[in-house]
KOLTORSE-631578 format. One record per residue: residue number from 1; x, y, z of N, C-alpha, C in turn. Coordinates in steps of 0.05 Angstrom, whole numbers, plus 5000, padded with zeros to 4 digits. Layout:
KOLTORSE-631578
pos_n_xx_n_yy_n_zz_ca_xx_ca_yy_ca_zz_c_xx_c_yy_c_zz
NUM_X_Y_Z_X_Y_Z_X_Y_Z
...
end
This chain:
KOLTORSE-631578
pos_n_xx_n_yy_n_zz_ca_xx_ca_yy_ca_zz_c_xx_c_yy_c_zz
1_2914_8147_4963_2941_8159_4963_2942_8189_4959
2_2921_8199_4945_2922_8228_4939_2912_8244_4963
3_2900_8231_4983_2892_8245_5008_2915_8246_5027
4_2919_8270_5039_2942_8273_5057_2939_8258_5082
5_2916_8259_5095_2910_8246_5120_2889_8225_5116
6_2895_8200_5121_2876_8179_5115_2865_8166_5141
7_2869_8178_5164_2859_8166_5188_2879_8149_5202
8_2870_8135_5222_2887_8117_5238_2888_8089_5226
9_2911_8077_5224_2913_8050_5214_2918_8030_5237
10_2923_8040_5261_2930_8022_5283_2922_8035_5309
11_2920_8019_5330_2915_8031_5357_2939_8046_5366
12_2935_8062_5387_2957_8077_5399_2980_8059_5407
13_3004_8066_5399_3027_8048_5402_3033_8040_5431
14_3031_8059_5450_3036_8052_5478_3017_8031_5489
15_2992_8033_5480_2972_8012_5489_2978_7985_5476
16_2988_7986_5451_2993_7962_5436_3015_7945_5449
17_3034_7958_5461_3057_7943_5472_3055_7939_5502
18_3034_7949_5514_3032_7949_5544_3036_7922_5557
19_3027_7901_5545_3029_7875_5558_3048_7855_5544
20_3067_7866_5528_3085_7849_5513_3114_7852_5524
21_3128_7830_5526_3156_7831_5535_3173_7833_5510
22_3200_7834_5514_3218_7838_5491_3216_7817_5470
23_3214_7792_5478_3212_7770_5459_3186_7772_5443
24_3165_7779_5455_3139_7781_5441_3140_7804_5422
25_3151_7827_5430_3153_7850_5412_3171_7843_5388
26_3193_7830_5394_3212_7823_5372_3198_7804_5352
27_3183_7785_5361_3169_7766_5343_3149_7781_5326
28_3136_7801_5336_3116_7815_5321_3129_7833_5300
29_3152_7844_5307_3167_7861_5287_3178_7843_5265
30_3189_7821_5272_3201_7803_5253_3181_7793_5233
31_3157_7785_5242_3137_7774_5224_3109_7776_5237
32_3097_7799_5234_3070_7804_5246_3049_7786_5234
33_3052_7777_5209_3032_7760_5197_3030_7732_5209
34_3050_7725_5225_3048_7699_5240_3025_7701_5260
35_3022_7725_5272_3001_7729_5292_2974_7737_5280
36_2976_7751_5257_2951_7760_5244_2956_7759_5214
37_2946_7738_5201_2951_7735_5172_2941_7758_5155
38_2922_7774_5165_2910_7796_5150_2923_7823_5156
39_2945_7823_5171_2957_7848_5178_2969_7862_5153
40_2970_7889_5154_2983_7904_5133_3012_7911_5141
41_3019_7904_5166_3046_7910_5176_3066_7891_5161
42_3087_7903_5150_3107_7886_5136_3124_7869_5155
43_3135_7848_5145_3155_7832_5160_3182_7847_5157
44_3192_7857_5179_3216_7874_5177_3242_7858_5175
45_3241_7832_5179_3266_7816_5178_3262_7790_5163
46_3245_7790_5143_3241_7767_5126_3248_7774_5097
47_3256_7755_5083_3262_7759_5054_3247_7740_5036
48_3233_7721_5048_3219_7701_5032_3188_7704_5035
49_3174_7695_5015_3145_7695_5015_3133_7722_5019
50_3145_7742_5006_3135_7770_5008_3121_7776_4981
51_3103_7796_4982_3088_7804_4958_3097_7832_4949
52_3098_7835_4923_3102_7861_4910_3127_7875_4920
53_3149_7861_4920_3175_7872_4928_3189_7883_4903
54_3197_7908_4904_3212_7920_4882_3237_7904_4877
55_3245_7901_4853_3269_7885_4845_3293_7894_4861
56_3298_7920_4864_3322_7929_4877_3322_7923_4907
57_3299_7915_4919_3298_7908_4947_3295_7878_4952
58_3293_7863_4931_3290_7834_4933_3314_7822_4948
59_3308_7804_4966_3329_7791_4981_3341_7807_5004
60_3329_7830_5010_3339_7847_5032_3317_7849_5054
61_3326_7852_5078_3307_7857_5099_3302_7888_5101
62_3280_7896_5113_3274_7924_5117_3293_7935_5138
63_3296_7921_5160_3313_7929_5182_3334_7907_5186
64_3358_7915_5196_3378_7895_5202_3374_7887_5232
65_3390_7868_5241_3386_7857_5268_3389_7878_5289
66_3409_7897_5287_3412_7918_5307_3389_7937_5307
67_3378_7943_5284_3355_7961_5282_3331_7948_5295
68_3327_7922_5292_3305_7908_5305_3308_7911_5335
69_3332_7907_5345_3337_7909_5374_3332_7938_5384
70_3339_7957_5367_3334_7986_5375_3304_7991_5376
71_3289_7981_5358_3260_7985_5358_3248_7971_5383
72_3257_7947_5389_3247_7933_5413_3254_7949_5438
73_3278_7959_5440_3286_7975_5463_3268_8000_5466
74_3263_8013_5443_3245_8037_5444_3217_8029_5453
75_3206_8008_5442_3179_7999_5450_3178_7992_5479
76_3199_7980_5490_3199_7974_5518_3199_7999_5536
77_3210_8021_5526_3208_8046_5541_3179_8056_5542
78_3164_8052_5521_3136_8058_5521_3121_8041_5541
79_3128_8016_5541_3116_7997_5560_3122_8005_5588
80_3146_8013_5594_3154_8022_5621_3139_8047_5628
81_3136_8066_5610_3122_8091_5615_3092_8085_5621
82_3082_8066_5606_3054_8058_5610_3050_8047_5638
83_3069_8030_5647_3067_8017_5673_3070_8037_5696
84_3087_8057_5692_3092_8077_5714_3069_8097_5716
85_3053_8100_5695_3031_8119_5696_3006_8106_5708
86_3007_8081_5714_2983_8067_5725_2982_8070_5755
end
């Protein structure tokens, strides 16, 4: 934590979404640990079975439903950009 730059934690985002449709992207945002139990990516729309949640955030999702859809829409633009550059 005391180091400013700690390297890359994930592959390039455009490549990560290249072969995923909206439903697949949504599922990964909602609960990435369903697909990879060892992921460090949080579940953005779950409130149960979470670890180390601060008391003031207990029972709340990180993103609301509209925000999830906004992220999916953004990721789909990366997907489209990836497809058009091929």
